BALOBA-1460 file (C-alpha; in Angstrom, 3 decimals):
// residues 367
<rec num="1" residu="m" x="0.000" y="0.000" z="0.000"/>
<rec num="2" residu="c" x="1.262" y="3.468" z="-0.836"/>
<rec num="3" residu="a" x="1.314" y="5.184" z="2.549"/>
<rec num="4" residu="r" x="2.291" y="8.576" z="1.202"/>
<rec num="5" residu="k" x="-1.254" y="9.434" z="0.136"/>
<rec num="6" residu="f" x="-2.971" y="7.989" z="3.226"/>
<rec num="7" residu="l" x="-5.920" y="9.989" z="4.586"/>
<rec num="8" residu="g" x="-5.628" y="12.660" z="1.922"/>
<rec num="9" residu="c" x="-6.886" y="10.225" z="-0.696"/>
<rec num="10" residu="i" x="-9.820" y="9.268" z="1.491"/>
<rec num="11" residu="f" x="-10.817" y="12.879" z="1.974"/>
<rec num="12" residu="v" x="-10.476" y="13.751" z="-1.719"/>
<rec num="13" residu="l" x="-12.522" y="10.727" z="-2.699"/>
<rec num="14" residu="t" x="-15.401" y="11.478" z="-0.380"/>
<rec num="15" residu="l" x="-15.314" y="15.130" z="-1.345"/>
<rec num="16" residu="l" x="-15.781" y="14.258" z="-5.003"/>
<rec num="17" residu="v" x="-18.661" y="11.899" z="-4.325"/>
<rec num="18" residu="v" x="-20.588" y="14.078" z="-1.895"/>
<rec num="19" residu="a" x="-19.822" y="17.397" z="-3.566"/>
<rec num="20" residu="s" x="-21.221" y="16.033" z="-6.808"/>
<rec num="21" residu="a" x="-24.508" y="15.303" z="-5.070"/>
<rec num="22" residu="f" x="-24.528" y="18.755" z="-3.494"/>
<rec num="23" residu="a" x="-23.967" y="20.358" z="-6.884"/>
<rec num="24" residu="i" x="-26.988" y="18.557" z="-8.294"/>
<rec num="25" residu="y" x="-29.196" y="19.605" z="-5.386"/>
<rec num="26" residu="q" x="-27.993" y="23.189" z="-5.304"/>
<rec num="27" residu="w" x="-27.719" y="24.122" z="-8.960"/>
<rec num="28" residu="g" x="-29.509" y="21.375" z="-10.854"/>
<rec num="29" residu="g" x="-29.269" y="21.418" z="-14.601"/>
<rec num="30" residu="n" x="-28.924" y="18.812" z="-17.285"/>
<rec num="31" residu="v" x="-25.206" y="19.447" z="-17.646"/>
<rec num="32" residu="l" x="-24.439" y="18.398" z="-14.080"/>
<rec num="33" residu="l" x="-26.749" y="15.407" z="-14.226"/>
<rec num="34" residu="k" x="-25.173" y="14.295" z="-17.473"/>
<rec num="35" residu="s" x="-21.700" y="14.585" z="-15.974"/>
<rec num="36" residu="a" x="-22.700" y="12.288" z="-13.101"/>
<rec num="37" residu="t" x="-24.918" y="9.723" z="-14.823"/>
<rec num="38" residu="p" x="-23.275" y="6.422" z="-15.811"/>
<rec num="39" residu="q" x="-23.340" y="5.732" z="-19.525"/>
<rec num="40" residu="g" x="-26.091" y="3.593" z="-21.000"/>
<rec num="41" residu="h" x="-28.531" y="1.537" z="-18.978"/>
<rec num="42" residu="f" x="-27.922" y="-0.800" z="-16.083"/>
<rec num="43" residu="e" x="-26.672" y="-4.226" z="-17.104"/>
<rec num="44" residu="a" x="-25.770" y="-6.710" z="-14.416"/>
<rec num="45" residu="a" x="-23.323" y="-8.423" z="-16.752"/>
<rec num="46" residu="a" x="-21.294" y="-5.219" z="-17.071"/>
<rec num="47" residu="a" x="-20.132" y="-5.607" z="-13.475"/>
<rec num="48" residu="g" x="-19.010" y="-9.193" z="-13.993"/>
<rec num="49" residu="a" x="-20.099" y="-12.376" z="-12.279"/>
<rec num="50" residu="g" x="-21.216" y="-12.392" z="-8.673"/>
<rec num="51" residu="p" x="-18.463" y="-13.013" z="-6.133"/>
<rec num="52" residu="d" x="-17.602" y="-16.297" z="-4.474"/>
<rec num="53" residu="y" x="-16.905" y="-15.219" z="-0.922"/>
<rec num="54" residu="s" x="-15.283" y="-18.518" z="-0.044"/>
<rec num="55" residu="d" x="-12.360" y="-17.157" z="-2.088"/>
<rec num="56" residu="p" x="-10.156" y="-14.954" z="0.163"/>
<rec num="57" residu="s" x="-9.282" y="-12.731" z="-2.803"/>
<rec num="58" residu="n" x="-12.834" y="-11.384" z="-2.724"/>
<rec num="59" residu="w" x="-12.245" y="-9.751" z="0.653"/>
<rec num="60" residu="i" x="-10.234" y="-6.612" z="1.395"/>
<rec num="61" residu="a" x="-9.902" y="-7.712" z="5.000"/>
<rec num="62" residu="r" x="-10.496" y="-10.987" z="6.773"/>
<rec num="63" residu="p" x="-8.740" y="-13.084" z="9.424"/>
<rec num="64" residu="n" x="-5.397" y="-14.545" z="8.386"/>
<rec num="65" residu="l" x="-5.127" y="-12.174" z="5.426"/>
<rec num="66" residu="a" x="-1.592" y="-10.874" z="5.824"/>
<rec num="67" residu="s" x="-2.164" y="-7.741" z="3.761"/>
<rec num="68" residu="s" x="-5.325" y="-6.664" z="5.600"/>
<rec num="69" residu="p" x="-5.427" y="-2.838" z="5.907"/>
<rec num="70" residu="a" x="-7.807" y="-3.229" z="8.868"/>
<rec num="71" residu="k" x="-4.795" y="-4.088" z="11.047"/>
<rec num="72" residu="w" x="-3.451" y="-0.513" z="10.750"/>
<rec num="73" residu="l" x="-3.140" y="1.713" z="13.837"/>
<rec num="74" residu="p" x="-2.383" y="5.438" z="14.264"/>
<rec num="75" residu="d" x="0.943" y="6.576" z="15.662"/>
<rec num="76" residu="g" x="1.159" y="5.956" z="19.383"/>
<rec num="77" residu="v" x="-1.577" y="3.310" z="19.506"/>
<rec num="78" residu="s" x="-0.331" y="-0.128" z="20.455"/>
<rec num="79" residu="a" x="-1.710" y="-3.328" z="19.027"/>
<rec num="80" residu="g" x="-2.991" y="-5.788" z="21.578"/>
<rec num="81" residu="q" x="-4.716" y="-9.115" z="21.416"/>
<rec num="82" residu="p" x="-8.016" y="-8.562" z="19.544"/>
<rec num="83" residu="g" x="-11.264" y="-9.258" z="21.326"/>
<rec num="84" residu="s" x="-13.565" y="-12.131" z="20.532"/>
<rec num="85" residu="a" x="-15.963" y="-10.315" z="18.213"/>
<rec num="86" residu="a" x="-16.415" y="-10.910" z="14.513"/>
<rec num="87" residu="v" x="-16.657" y="-7.524" z="12.772"/>
<rec num="88" residu="f" x="-18.435" y="-7.054" z="9.427"/>
<rec num="89" residu="y" x="-17.555" y="-3.718" z="7.805"/>
<rec num="90" residu="v" x="-18.883" y="-2.279" z="4.500"/>
<rec num="91" residu="h" x="-16.837" y="0.482" z="2.868"/>
<rec num="92" residu="p" x="-18.369" y="3.535" z="1.140"/>
<rec num="93" residu="t" x="-18.303" y="4.463" z="-2.539"/>
<rec num="94" residu="t" x="-14.870" y="4.365" z="-4.140"/>
<rec num="95" residu="y" x="-15.761" y="4.013" z="-7.828"/>
<rec num="96" residu="l" x="-15.977" y="7.395" z="-9.564"/>
<rec num="97" residu="e" x="-16.114" y="6.305" z="-13.193"/>
<rec num="98" residu="r" x="-19.144" y="6.714" z="-15.482"/>
<rec num="99" residu="d" x="-18.536" y="3.737" z="-17.738"/>
<rec num="100" residu="r" x="-20.990" y="1.469" z="-15.876"/>
<rec num="101" residu="w" x="-23.554" y="1.519" z="-13.090"/>
<rec num="102" residu="n" x="-21.664" y="-0.903" z="-10.850"/>
<rec num="103" residu="a" x="-17.960" y="-1.236" z="-10.244"/>
<rec num="104" residu="p" x="-16.163" y="-4.477" z="-11.058"/>
<rec num="105" residu="l" x="-15.425" y="-6.629" z="-8.030"/>
<rec num="106" residu="h" x="-11.701" y="-6.039" z="-8.575"/>
<rec num="107" residu="p" x="-11.653" y="-2.547" z="-10.078"/>
<rec num="108" residu="g" x="-7.905" y="-2.026" z="-9.788"/>
<rec num="109" residu="g" x="-6.245" y="1.375" z="-10.008"/>
<rec num="110" residu="d" x="-7.484" y="4.263" z="-7.902"/>
<rec num="111" residu="a" x="-10.738" y="2.596" z="-6.857"/>
<rec num="112" residu="e" x="-8.840" y="-0.369" z="-5.414"/>
<rec num="113" residu="f" x="-6.445" y="1.950" z="-3.619"/>
<rec num="114" residu="r" x="-9.293" y="4.004" z="-2.180"/>
<rec num="115" residu="s" x="-11.210" y="0.970" z="-0.959"/>
<rec num="116" residu="r" x="-8.191" y="-0.226" z="0.986"/>
<rec num="117" residu="l" x="-7.668" y="3.226" z="2.451"/>
<rec num="118" residu="f" x="-11.247" y="3.364" z="3.731"/>
<rec num="119" residu="v" x="-10.800" y="0.003" z="5.416"/>
<rec num="120" residu="q" x="-7.517" y="1.254" z="6.851"/>
<rec num="121" residu="s" x="-8.856" y="4.453" z="8.399"/>
<rec num="122" residu="q" x="-12.364" y="3.334" z="9.415"/>
<rec num="123" residu="a" x="-12.549" y="-0.428" z="9.966"/>
<rec num="124" residu="s" x="-9.284" y="-0.344" z="11.922"/>
<rec num="125" residu="v" x="-11.123" y="1.380" z="14.765"/>
<rec num="126" residu="f" x="-12.628" y="-2.024" z="15.603"/>
<rec num="127" residu="n" x="-9.472" y="-4.143" z="15.486"/>
<rec num="128" residu="s" x="-9.145" y="-4.150" z="19.282"/>
<rec num="129" residu="s" x="-12.629" y="-5.655" z="19.611"/>
<rec num="130" residu="g" x="-12.261" y="-8.538" z="17.209"/>
<rec num="131" residu="e" x="-11.292" y="-9.839" z="13.794"/>
<rec num="132" residu="i" x="-12.499" y="-7.854" z="10.793"/>
<rec num="133" residu="w" x="-14.129" y="-8.972" z="7.576"/>
<rec num="134" residu="a" x="-14.516" y="-6.335" z="4.829"/>
<rec num="135" residu="p" x="-15.898" y="-7.649" z="1.520"/>
<rec num="136" residu="r" x="-15.218" y="-6.449" z="-1.960"/>
<rec num="137" residu="y" x="-18.510" y="-5.805" z="-3.684"/>
<rec num="138" residu="r" x="-19.846" y="-4.526" z="-6.976"/>
<rec num="139" residu="q" x="-20.611" y="-1.150" z="-5.472"/>
<rec num="140" residu="a" x="-23.000" y="1.249" z="-7.148"/>
<rec num="141" residu="a" x="-21.178" y="4.026" z="-8.989"/>
<rec num="142" residu="y" x="-21.574" y="7.430" z="-7.368"/>
<rec num="143" residu="g" x="-24.019" y="8.573" z="-10.056"/>
<rec num="144" residu="a" x="-26.555" y="6.049" z="-8.774"/>
<rec num="145" residu="f" x="-27.030" y="8.211" z="-5.674"/>
<rec num="146" residu="l" x="-27.939" y="11.312" z="-7.653"/>
<rec num="147" residu="l" x="-30.880" y="9.899" z="-9.542"/>
<rec num="148" residu="d" x="-34.171" y="8.215" z="-8.732"/>
<rec num="149" residu="s" x="-34.424" y="5.927" z="-11.733"/>
<rec num="150" residu="k" x="-34.878" y="2.278" z="-12.592"/>
<rec num="151" residu="d" x="-31.178" y="2.042" z="-13.473"/>
<rec num="152" residu="a" x="-30.071" y="3.614" z="-10.196"/>
<rec num="153" residu="r" x="-32.309" y="1.350" z="-8.113"/>
<rec num="154" residu="a" x="-31.051" y="-1.717" z="-9.969"/>
<rec num="155" residu="a" x="-27.422" y="-0.699" z="-9.392"/>
<rec num="156" residu="l" x="-27.976" y="-0.259" z="-5.658"/>
<rec num="157" residu="n" x="-29.833" y="-3.552" z="-5.467"/>
<rec num="158" residu="l" x="-26.994" y="-5.414" z="-7.196"/>
<rec num="159" residu="a" x="-24.495" y="-3.943" z="-4.746"/>
<rec num="160" residu="y" x="-26.658" y="-5.008" z="-1.820"/>
<rec num="161" residu="q" x="-26.982" y="-8.567" z="-3.144"/>
<rec num="162" residu="d" x="-23.189" y="-8.881" z="-2.939"/>
<rec num="163" residu="i" x="-23.197" y="-7.552" z="0.626"/>
<rec num="164" residu="a" x="-25.930" y="-10.010" z="1.587"/>
<rec num="165" residu="a" x="-23.945" y="-12.913" z="0.104"/>
<rec num="166" residu="a" x="-20.786" y="-11.767" z="1.873"/>
<rec num="167" residu="f" x="-22.672" y="-11.548" z="5.154"/>
<rec num="168" residu="d" x="-23.933" y="-15.119" z="4.778"/>
<rec num="169" residu="d" x="-20.362" y="-16.336" z="4.319"/>
<rec num="170" residu="f" x="-19.200" y="-14.162" z="7.227"/>
<rec num="171" residu="v" x="-21.843" y="-15.673" z="9.537"/>
<rec num="172" residu="r" x="-20.760" y="-19.195" z="8.619"/>
<rec num="173" residu="e" x="-17.123" y="-18.405" z="9.385"/>
<rec num="174" residu="a" x="-17.799" y="-16.397" z="12.534"/>
<rec num="175" residu="g" x="-19.370" y="-19.367" z="14.275"/>
<rec num="176" residu="d" x="-21.101" y="-18.412" z="17.496"/>
<rec num="177" residu="r" x="-19.026" y="-15.304" z="18.214"/>
<rec num="178" residu="p" x="-20.569" y="-11.933" z="19.072"/>
<rec num="179" residu="i" x="-20.936" y="-9.678" z="16.019"/>
<rec num="180" residu="i" x="-20.221" y="-5.996" z="15.379"/>
<rec num="181" residu="l" x="-21.639" y="-4.437" z="12.202"/>
<rec num="182" residu="a" x="-20.193" y="-1.229" z="10.746"/>
<rec num="183" residu="g" x="-20.290" y="0.862" z="7.584"/>
<rec num="184" residu="h" x="-20.215" y="4.372" z="6.202"/>
<rec num="185" residu="s" x="-22.177" y="6.207" z="3.507"/>
<rec num="186" residu="q" x="-23.064" y="3.654" z="0.771"/>
<rec num="187" residu="g" x="-21.853" y="0.988" z="3.180"/>
<rec num="188" residu="a" x="-24.277" y="2.250" z="5.840"/>
<rec num="189" residu="l" x="-27.145" y="2.268" z="3.341"/>
<rec num="190" residu="h" x="-26.553" y="-1.417" z="2.594"/>
<rec num="191" residu="l" x="-26.126" y="-2.131" z="6.290"/>
<rec num="192" residu="e" x="-29.611" y="-0.744" z="6.987"/>
<rec num="193" residu="r" x="-31.126" y="-3.154" z="4.494"/>
<rec num="194" residu="l" x="-29.006" y="-5.985" z="5.856"/>
<rec num="195" residu="l" x="-30.365" y="-5.360" z="9.347"/>
<rec num="196" residu="r" x="-33.915" y="-5.372" z="8.032"/>
<rec num="197" residu="e" x="-33.585" y="-8.537" z="5.935"/>
<rec num="198" residu="k" x="-30.921" y="-10.621" z="7.701"/>
<rec num="199" residu="v" x="-31.114" y="-9.635" z="11.372"/>
<rec num="200" residu="a" x="-34.542" y="-8.328" z="12.402"/>
<rec num="201" residu="g" x="-36.662" y="-11.063" z="13.942"/>
<rec num="202" residu="k" x="-33.957" y="-13.710" z="13.561"/>
<rec num="203" residu="a" x="-31.878" y="-15.601" z="16.126"/>
<rec num="204" residu="i" x="-28.692" y="-13.828" z="15.029"/>
<rec num="205" residu="a" x="-30.054" y="-10.549" z="16.436"/>
<rec num="206" residu="k" x="-29.133" y="-11.824" z="19.912"/>
<rec num="207" residu="r" x="-25.458" y="-11.933" z="18.884"/>
<rec num="208" residu="i" x="-25.232" y="-8.325" z="17.672"/>
<rec num="209" residu="v" x="-23.085" y="-6.302" z="20.055"/>
<rec num="210" residu="a" x="-23.725" y="-3.057" z="18.147"/>
<rec num="211" residu="a" x="-24.320" y="-1.757" z="14.628"/>
<rec num="212" residu="y" x="-22.478" y="1.427" z="13.571"/>
<rec num="213" residu="v" x="-24.621" y="2.786" z="10.729"/>
<rec num="214" residu="v" x="-22.700" y="6.017" z="10.104"/>
<rec num="215" residu="g" x="-23.146" y="8.776" z="7.537"/>
<rec num="216" residu="w" x="-26.594" y="7.717" z="6.333"/>
<rec num="217" residu="p" x="-29.875" y="8.887" z="7.921"/>
<rec num="218" residu="i" x="-32.198" y="6.569" z="9.837"/>
<rec num="219" residu="s" x="-35.716" y="7.676" z="10.679"/>
<rec num="220" residu="t" x="-36.623" y="6.708" z="14.227"/>
<rec num="221" residu="t" x="-40.278" y="6.373" z="13.231"/>
<rec num="222" residu="a" x="-40.254" y="5.210" z="9.606"/>
<rec num="223" residu="d" x="-37.085" y="3.042" z="9.572"/>
<rec num="224" residu="l" x="-35.769" y="2.047" z="13.001"/>
<rec num="225" residu="p" x="-38.640" y="-0.262" z="14.083"/>
<rec num="226" residu="a" x="-38.015" y="-2.371" z="10.960"/>
<rec num="227" residu="l" x="-34.293" y="-2.861" z="11.687"/>
<rec num="228" residu="g" x="-34.807" y="-5.231" z="14.594"/>
<rec num="229" residu="l" x="-32.557" y="-3.369" z="17.045"/>
<rec num="230" residu="p" x="-33.229" y="-0.263" z="19.126"/>
<rec num="231" residu="a" x="-31.138" y="2.894" z="19.230"/>
<rec num="232" residu="c" x="-28.313" y="2.870" z="21.777"/>
<rec num="233" residu="s" x="-29.647" y="4.770" z="24.779"/>
<rec num="234" residu="a" x="-26.924" y="3.729" z="27.249"/>
<rec num="235" residu="a" x="-23.145" y="3.570" z="26.915"/>
<rec num="236" residu="e" x="-22.982" y="-0.095" z="27.927"/>
<rec num="237" residu="q" x="-26.082" y="-1.230" z="26.065"/>
<rec num="238" residu="t" x="-25.687" y="-4.076" z="23.598"/>
<rec num="239" residu="g" x="-27.804" y="-5.170" z="20.672"/>
<rec num="240" residu="c" x="-28.380" y="-1.594" z="19.545"/>
<rec num="241" residu="i" x="-27.700" y="0.862" z="16.698"/>
<rec num="242" residu="l" x="-25.439" y="3.914" z="16.597"/>
<rec num="243" residu="s" x="-25.893" y="6.430" z="13.788"/>
<rec num="244" residu="w" x="-24.763" y="10.022" z="13.299"/>
<rec num="245" residu="m" x="-24.082" y="12.664" z="10.661"/>
<rec num="246" residu="s" x="-21.513" y="15.285" z="11.680"/>
<rec num="247" residu="f" x="-22.043" y="19.010" z="11.076"/>
<rec num="248" residu="g" x="-20.348" y="22.171" z="12.287"/>
<rec num="249" residu="e" x="-22.316" y="25.254" z="13.241"/>
<rec num="250" residu="p" x="-24.192" y="26.934" z="11.748"/>
<rec num="251" residu="a" x="-25.410" y="23.703" z="10.190"/>
<rec num="252" residu="n" x="-27.436" y="23.641" z="6.991"/>
<rec num="253" residu="p" x="-28.338" y="20.088" z="5.966"/>
<rec num="254" residu="d" x="-30.893" y="21.139" z="3.328"/>
<rec num="255" residu="l" x="-28.804" y="19.976" z="0.386"/>
<rec num="256" residu="v" x="-28.367" y="16.549" z="1.938"/>
<rec num="257" residu="l" x="-31.869" y="16.031" z="3.261"/>
<rec num="258" residu="s" x="-34.011" y="17.494" z="0.486"/>
<rec num="259" residu="s" x="-34.419" y="14.075" z="-1.110"/>
<rec num="260" residu="y" x="-34.608" y="12.256" z="2.232"/>
<rec num="261" residu="e" x="-37.456" y="14.204" z="3.758"/>
<rec num="262" residu="h" x="-40.888" y="12.870" z="2.794"/>
<rec num="263" residu="s" x="-39.401" y="9.783" z="1.147"/>
<rec num="264" residu="a" x="-41.007" y="6.508" z="2.197"/>
<rec num="265" residu="g" x="-39.313" y="4.680" z="5.041"/>
<rec num="266" residu="f" x="-39.128" y="0.933" z="5.575"/>
<rec num="267" residu="l" x="-42.530" y="1.011" z="7.287"/>
<rec num="268" residu="g" x="-44.091" y="2.971" z="4.424"/>
<rec num="269" residu="e" x="-44.345" y="6.200" z="6.413"/>
<rec num="270" residu="d" x="-42.820" y="9.513" z="5.368"/>
<rec num="271" residu="r" x="-39.370" y="10.264" z="6.727"/>
<rec num="272" residu="k" x="-38.930" y="13.563" z="8.566"/>
<rec num="273" residu="r" x="-35.640" y="15.228" z="9.376"/>
<rec num="274" residu="q" x="-36.657" y="15.897" z="12.975"/>
<rec num="275" residu="d" x="-37.021" y="12.132" z="13.428"/>
<rec num="276" residu="m" x="-33.470" y="11.257" z="12.366"/>
<rec num="277" residu="l" x="-31.546" y="9.049" z="14.755"/>
<rec num="278" residu="c" x="-28.501" y="10.618" z="16.397"/>
<rec num="279" residu="v" x="-26.346" y="8.625" z="18.797"/>
<rec num="280" residu="n" x="-23.375" y="10.635" z="20.029"/>
<rec num="281" residu="p" x="-20.193" y="8.526" z="19.710"/>
<rec num="282" residu="l" x="-18.620" y="10.487" z="22.590"/>
<rec num="283" residu="t" x="-21.329" y="9.437" z="25.045"/>
<rec num="284" residu="g" x="-22.623" y="6.300" z="23.366"/>
<rec num="285" residu="t" x="-26.170" y="7.515" z="23.940"/>
<rec num="286" residu="k" x="-29.065" y="8.700" z="21.838"/>
<rec num="287" residu="n" x="-29.276" y="12.510" z="21.782"/>
<rec num="288" residu="g" x="-26.143" y="12.743" z="23.932"/>
<rec num="289" residu="k" x="-23.991" y="15.789" z="24.584"/>
<rec num="290" residu="a" x="-20.275" y="15.965" z="25.438"/>
<rec num="291" residu="a" x="-17.676" y="18.705" z="25.838"/>
<rec num="292" residu="p" x="-14.414" y="18.611" z="23.849"/>
<rec num="293" residu="e" x="-12.550" y="17.364" z="26.931"/>
<rec num="294" residu="a" x="-14.543" y="14.128" z="26.709"/>
<rec num="295" residu="n" x="-13.129" y="13.275" z="23.253"/>
<rec num="296" residu="p" x="-10.230" y="10.829" z="23.746"/>
<rec num="297" residu="g" x="-8.835" y="11.182" z="20.238"/>
<rec num="298" residu="t" x="-9.513" y="12.708" z="16.817"/>
<rec num="299" residu="l" x="-7.601" y="11.131" z="13.932"/>
<rec num="300" residu="v" x="-5.397" y="13.853" z="12.402"/>
<rec num="301" residu="p" x="-3.032" y="13.319" z="9.444"/>
<rec num="302" residu="n" x="0.508" y="14.637" z="9.620"/>
<rec num="303" residu="a" x="1.773" y="17.429" z="7.348"/>
<rec num="304" residu="d" x="2.761" y="15.233" z="4.407"/>
<rec num="305" residu="l" x="-0.152" y="12.816" z="4.864"/>
<rec num="306" residu="t" x="2.094" y="9.791" z="5.337"/>
<rec num="307" residu="t" x="0.380" y="8.697" z="8.556"/>
<rec num="308" residu="a" x="-1.905" y="9.974" z="11.291"/>
<rec num="309" residu="s" x="-2.030" y="10.406" z="15.058"/>
<rec num="310" residu="l" x="-4.670" y="11.077" z="17.688"/>
<rec num="311" residu="m" x="-5.351" y="14.523" z="19.131"/>
<rec num="312" residu="h" x="-7.141" y="14.521" z="22.481"/>
<rec num="313" residu="g" x="-9.786" y="16.847" z="23.912"/>
<rec num="314" residu="r" x="-10.374" y="19.031" z="20.881"/>
<rec num="315" residu="v" x="-13.821" y="18.183" z="19.481"/>
<rec num="316" residu="g" x="-17.088" y="18.133" z="21.419"/>
<rec num="317" residu="a" x="-20.444" y="17.110" z="20.022"/>
<rec num="318" residu="q" x="-24.148" y="17.215" z="20.775"/>
<rec num="319" residu="c" x="-27.196" y="15.776" z="19.050"/>
<rec num="320" residu="e" x="-29.664" y="18.399" z="17.955"/>
<rec num="321" residu="g" x="-32.459" y="18.084" z="15.415"/>
<rec num="322" residu="g" x="-31.186" y="14.686" z="14.289"/>
<rec num="323" residu="l" x="-27.695" y="16.009" z="13.486"/>
<rec num="324" residu="l" x="-24.466" y="15.615" z="15.439"/>
<rec num="325" residu="l" x="-23.231" y="19.182" z="15.897"/>
<rec num="326" residu="i" x="-19.530" y="19.514" z="16.681"/>
<rec num="327" residu="d" x="-17.762" y="22.292" z="18.574"/>
<rec num="328" residu="g" x="-14.453" y="23.102" z="20.217"/>
<rec num="329" residu="d" x="-10.985" y="23.763" z="18.848"/>
<rec num="330" residu="i" x="-11.393" y="21.538" z="15.803"/>
<rec num="331" residu="p" x="-7.998" y="20.491" z="14.411"/>
<rec num="332" residu="a" x="-7.036" y="20.934" z="10.765"/>
<rec num="333" residu="l" x="-8.252" y="17.658" z="9.342"/>
<rec num="334" residu="g" x="-8.141" y="18.901" z="5.761"/>
<rec num="335" residu="p" x="-9.925" y="21.341" z="3.439"/>
<rec num="336" residu="f" x="-12.944" y="19.192" z="2.722"/>
<rec num="337" residu="v" x="-15.710" y="20.461" z="4.956"/>
<rec num="338" residu="l" x="-18.650" y="20.380" z="2.603"/>
<rec num="339" residu="p" x="-21.443" y="22.915" z="1.973"/>
<rec num="340" residu="g" x="-23.630" y="23.545" z="4.987"/>
<rec num="341" residu="n" x="-20.688" y="22.828" z="7.350"/>
<rec num="342" residu="n" x="-21.101" y="19.135" z="6.618"/>
<rec num="343" residu="y" x="-18.300" y="17.039" z="8.155"/>
<rec num="344" residu="h" x="-19.452" y="13.826" z="6.451"/>
<rec num="345" residu="v" x="-15.903" y="13.162" z="5.300"/>
<rec num="346" residu="y" x="-14.762" y="13.047" z="8.921"/>
<rec num="347" residu="d" x="-17.593" y="11.071" z="10.568"/>
<rec num="348" residu="y" x="-15.131" y="8.438" z="11.813"/>
<rec num="349" residu="a" x="-11.967" y="10.537" z="12.089"/>
<rec num="350" residu="l" x="-13.510" y="13.110" z="14.457"/>
<rec num="351" residu="f" x="-14.257" y="10.410" z="17.032"/>
<rec num="352" residu="w" x="-11.808" y="7.621" z="16.155"/>
<rec num="353" residu="e" x="-10.682" y="6.739" z="19.671"/>
<rec num="354" residu="a" x="-14.157" y="7.253" z="21.154"/>
<rec num="355" residu="i" x="-15.626" y="4.768" z="18.668"/>
<rec num="356" residu="r" x="-12.848" y="2.327" z="19.500"/>
<rec num="357" residu="r" x="-13.588" y="2.573" z="23.219"/>
<rec num="358" residu="d" x="-17.323" y="2.409" z="22.601"/>
<rec num="359" residu="a" x="-16.960" y="-0.940" z="20.822"/>
<rec num="360" residu="e" x="-14.658" y="-2.273" z="23.544"/>
<rec num="361" residu="r" x="-17.083" y="-1.200" z="26.246"/>
<rec num="362" residu="r" x="-20.078" y="-2.809" z="24.573"/>
<rec num="363" residu="m" x="-18.066" y="-5.993" z="24.004"/>
<rec num="364" residu="k" x="-17.281" y="-6.145" z="27.721"/>
<rec num="365" residu="a" x="-20.948" y="-5.615" z="28.561"/>
<rec num="366" residu="w" x="-22.045" y="-8.269" z="26.049"/>
<rec num="367" residu="r" x="-19.763" y="-10.860" z="27.656"/>
């Protein structure tokens, strides 16, 4: 892995994906839509055959994979013996091309590099709690998120089918171990559906330590009851869901939520922004509030972006109106705060050590 680009590549990637969506919402216009829409119509064959997840090459991270980026740690953080959990992590969008609606399973080039970097900076937060599985999947191209069309829905469905198949293989390999689920952005979207179809009402729900559904909104009235797990209301609660979307103040989520509000939730009811789930990763509780001093470590890249270290006590956060509003002496994470003071790019980085401790604490409580 080329360490010299490290977190900078992650930030640039997410900026391109999210900023494209913002541009559509803010300015509209056929030119912008055309620049984002994949060419032609959806064809499942264009993404190649479905993956065989018994083949280790179809995973970015898994136990006994020597090159797993999920084993990475920031400067100053020591590796210990991992906990007993089995962690299933789904990475966000990394395919920025327009040549097809779904990325190949092994895209190569920049998309491959980006996928590994996401696993490195996000999934690694859980490597003290257990072993990590992170599947490759035929992810929907970023243009699929900008359109409500038959092609876009088909692309997202194909991506989810890979995640569902990977999860089935993961469950077989994990045995009877406790399970942590995690994802971000597109990964969180698929994780929501996975909870609804593979966990809710099933025996496996009793083995879920926590589900970190980050960077994608969940309606507490129209979605959450269908996911089979409640929101985390206590720091040591198990079998619950954490979800947040990070914004600075003054926050303006209109560009993000214009298509979310009044869309139909899993229960068929309209989603409302005031009903969005917010679990503060600093407190581990729904609608929590914490001062900057309570933040044990924000992940901050060094000057030449070759690595990263943790900065303590700099970023506070409180849930308000369904958003996670941050405050304090926020360190220079990079130039990619998005319109409306949206810190989507940094949903994990802002609270890296707090998330790590949250998972460890819930694992201890589960045992």
